[in-house]
C-alpha positions as CSV (number, residue, x, y, z in Angstrom):
1,M,-0.1,0.1,0.1
2,T,1.4,3.3,-1.0
3,A,1.4,6.0,2.2
4,R,-1.8,7.7,1.6
5,E,-3.7,4.3,1.1
6,L,-2.2,3.6,4.3
7,Y,-3.5,7.1,6.0
8,L,-7.0,6.6,4.7
9,A,-7.1,3.2,6.1
10,R,-6.0,4.2,9.4
11,E,-8.5,6.8,9.1
12,K,-11.3,4.5,8.3
13,R,-10.1,2.0,10.8
14,I,-10.5,5.0,13.3
15,N,-14.1,6.5,12.0
16,D,-14.9,2.6,11.9
17,A,-14.6,2.0,15.1
18,I,-15.9,5.8,16.5
19,S,-19.3,5.1,14.4
20,L,-19.5,1.6,16.0
21,Q,-18.9,0.1,12.7
22,R,-16.6,-3.3,12.4
23,P,-13.2,-1.9,11.2
24,D,-10.5,-5.0,9.8
25,R,-9.0,-4.6,13.2
26,V,-9.1,-2.6,16.5
27,P,-7.1,0.5,16.3
28,V,-4.4,1.4,18.6
29,V,-4.0,5.0,18.9
30,P,-2.1,6.8,22.4
31,L,-4.4,9.8,22.7
32,V,-2.3,11.8,24.8
33,T,1.9,11.5,25.5
34,H,3.9,13.9,27.4
35,Y,7.1,12.8,28.3
36,Y,7.0,9.0,27.4
37,A,8.9,9.4,24.3
38,T,11.5,11.6,25.2
39,R,12.4,10.0,28.2
40,V,13.1,7.0,26.4
41,A,15.0,8.6,23.9
42,G,16.9,10.1,26.9
43,I,16.5,13.7,26.4
44,S,15.5,15.4,29.8
45,N,11.7,17.1,30.0
46,K,13.3,20.6,29.9
47,D,14.5,19.9,27.0
48,A,11.2,18.0,25.4
49,M,9.6,21.7,26.4
50,S,12.5,23.4,24.3
51,L,14.0,21.5,21.8
52,H,11.3,21.2,19.5
53,E,12.6,19.9,16.6
54,E,14.6,17.1,18.5
55,R,11.2,16.3,19.9
56,F,9.0,16.1,16.5
57,K,11.6,13.8,15.4
58,I,11.4,11.6,18.2
59,L,7.9,11.0,18.0
60,R,7.8,10.5,14.6
61,E,10.9,7.7,15.1
62,L,8.5,6.0,17.7
63,T,5.4,6.2,15.7
64,L,7.2,4.3,12.9
65,Q,8.7,2.2,15.2
66,M,5.4,1.1,17.3
67,N,3.1,1.7,14.1
68,W,0.1,2.8,15.8
69,D,-2.8,3.8,13.9
70,A,-2.3,7.6,14.6
71,A,0.8,9.4,14.9
72,L,2.0,10.8,18.3
73,T,0.2,14.1,18.6
74,P,2.6,17.2,20.0
75,G,-0.2,19.0,21.5
76,A,0.1,17.4,24.8
77,L,3.3,19.8,25.2
78,I,3.7,23.3,24.2
79,S,7.1,25.8,24.5
80,A,7.8,26.3,27.8
81,K,9.4,29.7,26.7
82,S,5.8,31.1,25.5
83,W,5.1,30.9,29.7
84,E,8.4,32.1,30.7
85,I,8.3,35.4,28.1
86,L,4.3,35.9,29.3
87,G,5.5,35.1,33.1
88,I,2.4,33.1,33.5
89,T,1.7,31.9,37.3
90,Q,-0.3,29.1,37.1
91,F,2.0,26.7,35.4
92,K,5.3,25.6,36.7
93,W,7.3,23.7,34.5
94,P,10.9,21.7,34.2
95,G,13.8,24.2,34.0
96,G,12.2,26.8,35.5
97,E,11.1,26.7,39.0
98,L,10.9,22.8,39.0
99,D,13.7,20.3,38.2
100,D,15.0,19.4,34.4
101,N,13.1,16.4,34.7
102,A,10.1,17.0,37.1
103,P,6.7,17.4,34.8
104,F,5.0,20.7,34.0
105,Q,2.5,21.2,36.7
106,F,-0.8,23.2,36.7
107,I,-1.2,25.4,39.9
108,G,-5.4,25.4,40.4
109,T,-5.4,28.6,43.1
110,E,-7.9,30.9,43.6
111,I,-8.2,33.4,40.7
112,M,-11.1,34.8,41.0
113,K,-12.6,35.9,44.7
114,G,-16.0,34.4,45.5
115,E,-17.2,37.7,46.1
116,E,-16.5,38.6,41.6
117,Y,-18.7,37.0,40.6
118,D,-21.1,39.1,39.7
119,A,-18.5,41.9,38.5
120,F,-17.5,39.0,36.3
121,L,-21.1,38.2,35.1
122,A,-21.6,41.7,34.3
123,D,-18.7,42.3,32.6
124,P,-16.8,39.1,31.3
125,D,-14.3,40.5,28.4
126,G,-13.2,43.6,30.8
127,F,-12.8,41.7,34.0
128,T,-10.6,39.4,31.9
129,L,-8.5,42.4,31.1
130,Y,-8.3,44.4,34.0
131,K,-8.6,41.4,36.7
132,I,-8.0,38.2,35.6
133,L,-4.9,38.6,32.7
134,P,-2.7,40.2,35.9
135,R,-3.4,37.8,38.5
136,I,-2.3,34.8,35.5
137,S,0.4,36.8,34.0
138,T,3.0,39.4,35.1
139,V,3.6,40.6,32.1
140,F,-0.6,42.0,31.7
141,A,0.0,43.2,35.7
142,P,0.1,46.8,33.8
143,L,-3.4,46.4,32.9
144,G,-4.6,46.0,36.6
145,Q,-2.6,49.3,37.4
146,I,-3.1,51.6,35.0
147,P,-6.8,53.6,34.7
148,L,-7.5,52.7,30.7
149,P,-10.8,53.8,29.4
150,P,-13.2,51.8,27.7
151,A,-13.3,50.4,24.7
152,H,-15.9,51.6,23.1
153,W,-14.6,54.8,23.5
154,L,-12.1,53.9,20.8
155,L,-15.6,54.4,18.2
156,N,-14.5,57.8,18.0
157,T,-12.0,58.6,15.5
158,Y,-10.3,61.2,17.7
159,N,-9.9,59.0,20.8
160,L,-8.6,56.4,18.2
161,S,-5.9,58.8,17.1
162,L,-4.9,60.3,20.4
163,I,-6.1,57.7,23.1
164,L,-4.4,54.6,22.1
165,P,-1.4,56.1,21.3
166,A,-0.8,57.9,24.3
167,V,-1.6,54.5,26.3
168,A,1.0,52.7,24.3
169,S,3.8,55.1,24.8
170,I,3.4,54.5,28.8
171,P,6.6,52.7,29.5
172,P,5.0,49.6,31.0
173,I,2.3,49.0,28.5
174,M,5.4,49.2,25.9
175,K,6.9,46.5,27.6
176,L,3.7,44.5,27.5
177,L,3.7,45.2,23.9
178,E,7.2,44.0,23.0
179,R,6.6,40.8,25.4
180,L,3.4,39.9,23.0
181,I,5.9,40.3,20.1
182,Q,8.1,38.0,22.0
183,A,5.6,35.4,22.7
184,G,4.1,35.7,19.1
185,Q,7.3,35.1,17.2
186,E,8.2,31.7,19.7
187,S,4.5,30.4,19.1
188,A,4.7,30.9,14.9
189,S,8.2,29.2,15.3
190,Y,6.9,25.8,17.5
191,K,3.5,26.4,15.3
192,A,5.2,26.5,12.0
193,L,7.4,23.1,13.1
194,E,3.9,21.2,14.7
195,K,2.3,22.0,11.3
196,Q,5.4,20.8,9.1
197,Y,5.6,17.8,11.9
198,L,2.0,16.2,11.1
199,A,2.2,17.1,7.2
200,E,5.3,15.1,7.3
201,M,3.1,12.1,9.3
202,E,0.3,12.3,7.3
203,G,2.7,11.9,3.8
204,L,4.1,8.6,5.6
205,G,0.2,7.6,6.6
206,Y,-0.6,8.7,9.7
207,P,-3.5,11.0,10.9
208,A,-3.5,13.1,14.2
209,P,-5.8,11.2,16.8
210,Y,-7.1,15.1,17.0
211,G,-7.5,18.1,15.9
212,G,-9.4,20.2,18.2
213,V,-8.9,20.9,22.1
214,T,-12.1,22.6,24.2
215,I,-13.0,22.6,27.9
216,T,-16.4,21.9,29.6
217,A,-17.8,25.2,31.2
218,F,-17.2,23.9,34.5
219,D,-13.8,22.7,33.7
220,W,-13.3,26.0,32.8
221,V,-14.6,27.9,36.0
222,A,-12.5,25.0,38.5
223,D,-9.3,25.3,36.4
224,F,-9.2,29.3,35.6
225,L,-11.2,31.2,38.0
226,R,-12.3,29.5,40.9
227,G,-10.1,26.8,41.1
228,M,-10.8,23.0,42.9
229,Q,-11.9,24.2,46.5
230,G,-13.7,27.3,45.4
231,A,-15.8,25.5,42.6
232,L,-16.2,22.8,44.7
233,T,-17.3,24.9,47.7
234,D,-19.8,27.3,45.4
235,M,-21.9,24.5,44.8
236,I,-23.1,24.6,48.2
237,R,-22.5,28.0,49.5
238,D,-23.3,29.6,45.8
239,P,-24.8,27.8,43.4
240,E,-26.8,30.2,41.8
241,R,-23.7,32.3,40.7
242,L,-21.5,29.2,39.9
243,L,-24.4,28.0,37.3
244,A,-25.0,31.5,36.5
245,A,-20.8,31.7,35.6
246,I,-21.1,27.8,33.5
247,E,-24.1,29.2,31.6
248,L,-22.3,32.2,30.2
249,L,-18.8,29.9,29.4
250,V,-20.8,27.5,27.6
251,P,-20.6,28.9,24.0
252,A,-17.0,29.9,25.0
253,S,-16.4,26.2,25.2
254,I,-18.3,25.3,22.0
255,Q,-16.6,27.5,19.9
256,N,-13.6,26.7,21.1
257,G,-13.8,23.4,20.1
258,I,-15.2,24.0,16.5
259,I,-12.5,26.8,15.8
260,S,-9.6,24.5,16.8
261,A,-11.1,21.7,14.8
262,K,-11.7,23.5,11.4
263,Q,-8.3,25.6,11.7
264,S,-6.8,21.7,12.3
265,G,-8.4,20.1,9.2
266,N,-9.0,17.3,11.8
267,L,-12.1,17.0,13.0
268,R,-12.1,15.1,16.3
269,V,-12.5,17.1,19.5
270,F,-10.7,16.0,22.9
271,I,-12.3,17.2,25.7
272,P,-9.8,16.7,28.8
273,L,-12.2,16.0,32.1
274,H,-11.3,17.3,35.1
275,F,-13.6,17.5,37.9
276,G,-16.6,15.2,36.7
277,S,-15.7,11.8,38.2
278,A,-16.5,10.0,40.9
279,G,-15.0,11.5,44.6
280,F,-15.5,15.4,43.3
281,M,-19.6,15.4,43.5
282,S,-22.4,13.3,44.2
283,N,-24.1,12.3,40.8
284,K,-27.5,14.6,41.8
285,Q,-24.5,17.8,41.9
286,Y,-23.5,16.0,38.7
287,A,-26.6,16.3,37.1
288,R,-27.2,20.0,38.4
289,F,-23.8,21.5,37.4
290,Y,-21.4,19.3,35.5
291,W,-23.3,16.8,32.8
292,P,-25.6,19.9,31.4
293,S,-23.2,22.0,29.8
294,L,-21.1,18.8,29.2
295,K,-23.7,17.4,27.1
296,K,-24.4,20.7,25.6
297,L,-20.8,20.7,24.5
298,M,-20.8,17.3,22.9
299,L,-24.1,17.7,20.6
300,A,-23.1,21.3,19.5
301,L,-20.1,19.5,18.3
302,I,-21.8,16.6,16.8
303,E,-24.2,19.2,15.2
304,A,-21.2,20.6,13.9
305,G,-19.9,17.9,12.3
306,L,-17.4,17.0,14.8
307,T,-16.9,13.9,17.1
308,P,-16.1,14.8,20.8
309,I,-13.7,12.6,22.2
310,P,-13.8,13.4,25.9
311,L,-10.9,12.1,28.1
312,F,-13.2,10.8,31.6
313,E,-10.4,11.3,34.0
314,G,-10.8,9.4,37.2
315,D,-13.7,7.1,37.9
316,Y,-16.4,7.8,35.4
317,T,-18.3,4.1,36.3
318,P,-21.5,6.2,38.1
319,R,-22.0,8.5,35.7
320,L,-22.6,6.0,33.0
321,E,-26.2,6.4,33.0
322,F,-25.8,10.4,31.8
323,L,-23.7,9.5,28.9
324,T,-27.0,7.2,27.8
325,E,-28.1,10.4,26.9
326,L,-25.8,10.8,24.0
327,P,-26.7,9.9,19.8
328,K,-24.8,6.7,18.8
329,G,-21.9,6.2,17.4
330,K,-20.8,10.2,17.5
331,V,-18.8,10.0,20.7
332,A,-15.3,8.2,21.3
333,G,-15.4,8.1,24.9
334,H,-11.7,7.8,26.4
335,F,-11.8,5.8,29.7
336,D,-9.3,6.3,32.7
337,M,-11.2,4.3,35.3
338,V,-14.3,2.4,34.8
339,D,-15.8,-1.0,35.7
340,R,-15.2,-2.4,32.0
341,K,-18.0,-4.5,32.2
342,R,-20.5,-1.7,33.4
343,A,-19.4,0.5,30.6
344,K,-20.4,-2.3,27.8
345,E,-23.5,-3.0,29.4
346,T,-24.4,0.5,29.6
347,V,-22.9,2.7,27.1
348,G,-21.4,-0.4,24.6
349,D,-24.4,0.3,21.8
350,I,-24.0,3.9,22.4
351,M,-20.0,4.8,22.2
352,C,-16.9,4.0,21.3
353,F,-14.6,2.5,24.1
354,W,-11.5,4.0,24.1
355,G,-8.6,3.1,26.7
356,N,-8.3,1.7,28.9
357,V,-5.4,-0.5,29.5
358,S,-3.8,-0.5,33.5
359,A,-1.5,2.8,34.0
360,S,0.0,0.1,36.8
361,L,0.8,-2.7,34.2
362,L,2.5,-0.3,31.6
363,V,4.5,1.0,34.6
364,S,5.1,-2.2,36.4
365,G,3.6,-4.9,35.1
366,T,5.4,-7.5,32.8
367,P,4.6,-7.6,28.7
368,A,2.0,-11.2,29.4
369,Q,0.4,-8.9,31.8
370,V,-0.4,-6.5,29.4
371,K,-1.2,-8.6,26.9
372,E,-3.8,-10.3,28.9
373,D,-5.1,-6.8,30.2
374,V,-5.9,-6.1,25.8
375,K,-7.4,-9.2,25.6
376,E,-9.6,-8.7,28.1
377,L,-10.8,-5.0,26.1
378,I,-10.8,-6.7,23.2
379,D,-12.9,-9.8,24.4
380,L,-15.4,-7.5,25.8
381,F,-15.7,-4.5,23.7
382,G,-14.8,-5.9,20.4
383,D,-17.1,-8.0,19.2
384,R,-19.1,-5.8,17.2
385,G,-16.0,-3.0,16.7
386,G,-16.6,-0.1,19.1
387,L,-13.2,0.1,20.2
388,I,-9.5,1.5,20.3
389,I,-6.8,0.2,22.8
390,D,-4.8,3.1,24.8
391,G,-3.6,3.7,28.4
392,P,-5.9,5.1,30.9
393,G,-5.3,8.7,29.2
394,G,-2.5,7.8,26.7
395,V,1.2,6.3,27.0
396,P,2.2,7.3,30.7
397,D,5.8,8.4,31.4
398,E,6.8,6.3,33.2
399,A,5.8,3.0,31.2
400,R,8.1,0.2,30.3
401,P,9.2,0.6,26.5
402,E,8.3,-3.3,26.2
403,N,4.8,-3.1,27.7
404,V,4.4,-0.4,25.2
405,A,5.3,-2.8,22.6
406,A,3.4,-5.7,24.0
407,M,-0.2,-3.6,24.2
408,V,0.7,-2.7,20.4
409,E,1.6,-6.5,19.7
410,A,-1.5,-7.8,21.5
411,T,-3.6,-5.7,19.2
412,F,-2.5,-6.8,16.4
413,E,-2.4,-9.9,17.8
414,Y,-5.9,-10.9,19.0
415,G,-7.8,-8.1,17.3
416,S,-8.0,-8.6,14.1
417,Y,-11.8,-9.6,12.4
């Protein structure tokens, strides 16, 4: 087969599985990889986030070696230099505040106070510009210190000619603009390499697992505004304002997925879910605060001709009944932890099951144990299609190469129809 024929065959194999059709073989596709490939290649986590050409070369070589049904996605890690230039405060990264071989960390602090809900809801754009950005980026600190006119003042041509240049001439603002240009240059350089890598992998016959990325509205609030503690506490102490903020962010959540997918040319949309699993909230709370906006997001993506790929992080066994409300064959549910038999009984005829080879086996088990785990998944879900093999959320950073190879070998061995 030519590279183009291989590309089309792999793309069809993935799409057949997602649409609950029986492909020629169960696909094996890592959804997300962070540092696994570079760690195996002997590259530090710091270099993985700075030596982009080297990293893309490593991703290419490992994809070819493993012969996965999709290329390793580069989108899981971005340039740490961009975070450094912008003075981002919600991330720590290797080579910055962290050891060179530590993974990057998201700092989920309370960025918006509970008493600021009303100000955010009244003017989300202005609040974000003058309150949120200065709190999450040192570069934007001047926006919280310098009184600026409302944006609509600039529709007056005289004001545009006089006020905007005057504001831009203020030294802290000039420094802000300079740093934005630096960040833009770094982003353009990285994106060019990423585009080149994806085009090269397509030319070799490997599609990307997804193109678009978004998060659901509850997680938007919990990750970037209130923090985990604040959002979960608000479910009890301030439920109406929390719900209002979630509803406000639903359109942005939807458009983020649509725009990023259309720009990439890949119609699959990755949705990492951070707070919907068991342990964070009860089913009653999930039904009120989490599921409605997540369901709206996925249905809107489907309506736009896209395929949602929610990554159900944590134990999603108690949530399976909610997923029965989704249309058949339109969603690829990537599961981290779940009762497999209950998932088969509940959503086996509704959505593709993606995952969930044990992380502990991939990291500390034997190849034989990994193969047995893969066989169990194929025996359970592979009878009619609707299965894609992967780790719990991709390939763990610490996975043993022989166990990752065993996952692929077992899929080829047991997964043919």
